[in-house]
N, C-alpha and C positions, 0 to 999 in steps of 0.2 A: 587454451581456447578463449582467453580473455583479451580484450583490447581496450586501451585507454583512449578516451575521446571526450570532446566537449559535447554537451547534451544536444546541441543543434546539429551535429554531424550526421549526415545520412537522412535527414528529415527535410522534405521539400519545404522551401521557405513559405509557400502559400499556406501549408498546413500549420505553420507556427504562428501565423498572424492571430493575435488574440481577438476573440469575439468582441464586438462593440460594447455589449452589456455584460461581458464575462467577469470583469474585475471592477469592483467599486472604487471610487476615488478615495484617496487617503495617502498619507506619507509612509506609514508603517505597513506591517503585514495586513492583508485584506482577505475577506471572505469571498471566494470566487462564486459567481452565479452558475446556474446549471449549464449554461452554454460552455463554460470552461471544461466541464467534465464530459461533454458530448463529443469531444474530439477523438482522434484515433488513439488507440490504447497505448502505443509506445510513446507518443507525445505526452500524454497525461502521466505515464509512468515516470518519465524523466523529469517532468515539471513538478512532480510530487516530492522529489528529493529536496530536502531543506525546508519543506512545508511544516507547519505546526498543527498538530492535532490535539485538541483539548477535550477532556471529559470532565464534566461537572457532575458531581454526585453529592448526596447529603453529607458525606464525610469529608468533602473537599474536592479540589480540582487538581488534575494532573495534566501536564502538557508534554508531549513528545515531539521532538524534531526528527522527521523521517530521514533515515540515512540509507535504507536499502529497500528495494521493491522488486517484484516480479510481475511481468505482463502475461496475461492469459487472454487469448483471442477467440473465445467462444467456440462455436461449432466448426471453425476452421483450424482449431488447435487441439491435437491429440492429447495434450497435457491438461486440458481444461475440464472442469466439472461439467461444463455445458456442451462438451463435444458431441454427445449423443442426443442432445435436445433438452427441452424443458422438463423438469420434474418438480415435485413439491419442495425438495431440498434446495434446488438452485433457482427457484422462481425469481428471486430478487435480482439475479444477474440479467434476466431478460427484461427488466423493468426500466424505470427512469434513471438516467445518470445522476450522480451526486448523492446516491444512497450507499450504504455499506451492506455487503453480503458477508454474513458471519456464519461459519459452520464449525461443527465439532469434529476434530480430527482423531480418528481411531477411538473415539469415546473418552479421550484423555484430556484434551485441551482445545481451546478455540483459536481460530484464525480469522483475520479480518481483511476484507478486500474492498476497494473502492470501485463502484460500478461506473463505467464510462461508455463512450460511444452512444449513438442513438438507441432508443428502446428497440428490443428485439435482437440486437447483435450479441448480447451476453458477454461483452468484453469486461474485464475487471483487472485491477491491479492489487496483488497481494502486498500488504505492508509487512515486510520481513523484519525490520529492525529500526531502532531509533535511539535517540539520546533524551533522557528525561531532563527537561529544562525548567520545569515548574512542578512543585509538589513531590520532591524527591523523598521526603520523609514518609509520606503516605504511600508512594509507590513501593518503598522499601518494606513497609509493614505488609502490604498485600503480597509482595513476592516472598517474604519470610513465611507467610502462612501456606504458600504453595510449594516452597522448596528452598534450597540453599541459594543465597546470593553472595557471591564472593566480593563484588565491588559494585559501585554505582554504574560502571561501564556495562555491567551485565543486567541492569534493571529491565531494559527493553531490547536486549540483544537476542533476537530470534522472534518469530511470529507468536509463539505461545507466551513468552515472557512479556511481550508488548501488550497483549490483550489482558494479562493478569495485572500489569502495572496500571492499565487504564480501566480495570474492572469491566471489561467487555465480555459478554456471553451471548448465547443464542437469542436471548430476549432483545438484543440490540440489532438483530437482523432487520434490514430495511430502514434503519435510522437515516434521517436526512441531515447531511453534514453541510448543507448550504444555508441553514438558518442561523444567523449570528446569535440568536438567543436560545438555541437548542442545547440539549445536554451534551451533544457530541458535535463539535464544529471544527472545520478545517480552515486555516489561514495560510496564505502563500505570500512570500516576499514579493515585492513589486516586480523584480526581474523575472519571476517565474511565470509571468504572463507571456514570456517569450523564450523561456528555457532556464534550467537550473543553473545556478552559479557554481563555479569550481569544476574540477575535473571529475567526470563520470566514467566509471569502468563497467564493462558489460561482460557477461559470461553465461554458462549454463545454469538453468534453474536447479534449485536444491531439492533432492528427494523425489524427483519426477522420473519415472521409469519409462521404458519403451522409447519410441521415436520422439516423444515430447521432451525427453530428457537429454537429447543430443545437442551439445553445445554448438556444433557446426551448423545445425539447422535452426535451432531455437536458442540463440544467445540472449535470452530475454530477461535475465536478471540484471539489475543495474544498481550501482551503489556509489557513494561518495568516496573517492580515492583517499586512502590513508585514514579513514575515520575508524577509531577503535571500537565503536559500537556495532560495526558490521559483523554479521554472523559468519561462522566458519562454513565452508562448502563441504557438503557430503553427498555422495552419489546415492541413487535410489537403492532401497533394499529390494529383495526379490519380489515381494508382493507389490503389484501394480497399484499406484495411487495417483489420483489426478486432483488438480485444483481448477 
């Protein structure tokens, strides 16, 4: 159920035109403005691949290069937390794009999503996996406290490991990642204003049951082809879970 494609395949060219104020000037990775996140969820999901997410904390900074994501399309998506409407838990999803929605999964670990599309649509992109490119020693310490880490490839390989490596928890729900001076900030390569570089593979979302987990209907997981930090696919367990 997977297909290899360039990130721009299947996306209308008009939708891929960067907003005039979406990306600041500069030669290296840049912090996108809110308009960059206000685009259609699948466009944002593909453009997040290769982006750099940095968490600054009192004990140091850790940066992760995003290698795997999943798109969730709000009330139009049976796999989304927002499918049945707004609640106290998912309120951040219905708000302003460019913030993160953080929730606790099964009471065991946290998952982090980037809110996109205009306010009210409740679309979000789950950050499934990444490569730690800055602060590996600190990420390793955090992961060791939470469980066994076999290698640096596993430091942020999976949504729970990623949030542990970055020291993300429910208190970060609603954090604005468009502020260059913020504690949590996203930077994108220049080319991500018009699409992720390299080959992108798509397939069914991980651990989503029911219709939302069908790869033929919702091939909404995307990852960088051949990257070792991409998490392993697993089908949903019998208990229904949504993001």
